[in-house]
Steps between C-alpha positions, in 0.01 A plus 500: 500500500636838400299785651511861608314614810369852468341717765541810711734498803327312781268303274631163623724394212783389727280284717335327205825450310627288789199272456578464130865419581387213719226375266696505175860478618610807305695801635366841583723756331501836673704764322579668829639181647693427179662843498607472864640150438690605186651798684599282796661237271681761295379371163549708185142624509517537878802731475322709238187516714703602807672778307160636400353474850810654662467800271131541583379389157237245403625159387438494126276236346793342312660403833178373653422291190856362500463390862161341425652318200774359720245387756283325240804299387519331842373142529205567731347737242492237225138414574382858530513810720295762678600858429414739782583871473585500130401632254390836642435688176428443132863531387604231750212276397599518133868442580406201718285355220790531253741332742264213578434447130873459439520253788197309375322559831194721431262583780205269569297756694499834681285514812376835618415532871215748535468672838328830582761769562332606824542145628865496394568826683337351809699176473842657454466805727382266775825302500726520804822305550733400780847643456654206687343185354349646183154362566226696322167591659201688366297738717184419306514122524671441835275335764316740731712607791830425326753746646700722262821311570656170394375215717770264368805685631587482870522873556176572305642774273254749348392454140597749231366601165743491209519814290394301191179410681397852588170599337646786294772270361244229419287749308801608295584138420145439388511807274813365333338158460186653345698707253773255400405141581123479492492569120678165449169330567370620165829401330479143628123475446554575130726192488249276672733453799319701769302337781354731768402390847329676791775496763301687763429193712667255739818325393335163436218650297743695286707182451188317375431784254861496383491125432170537318649774281795284408275204429308718255803514270460342156584130494844545341611746767354285777720215383798735497414612853479142624851410383 
């Protein structure tokens, strides 16, 4: 199975991709993780990415695509992959399609996670984390009476909100998504690849919808996904 998971920040892509990893035995490929790994290992693309980041510049698509190409050549990606966080705009989507065509690994599907933006803002801005153990809580879903501190650490440290989770930051991220990434839905729909699911539900319910969306693929692509 070769798929892209699309959706706004906080729509649940990461949680559901882990289910797909277990079900189909294929890797989740996160461009953020790949960049950090390439930089840490000092690969050619990693060194180029580090130079860009150290100078305060964006990492160009050529480098990101090169790192993805290297990752797809690894043995565990032979049966497919889950792309999470890429592509983010039309230029990247077209470059990805060209690269996959050369590799003979075209996409089987693109799944769009639909969640109301107000719900996303509530989800993300409600996150709080422990600076000691890293455990993440949510002020909206924690059981009644849960104190605003970590109950797993001995000294009960207070929880903090990351800057990326502040409401103003979340709104800016959603604006960027709406302007740059959301239009990819139309691009992939025109190719017959898009499957949309309502992701504003519990984890298990969203998983069931995700599986149903993948099972709705044409027979040829379902066989590809099963390999």
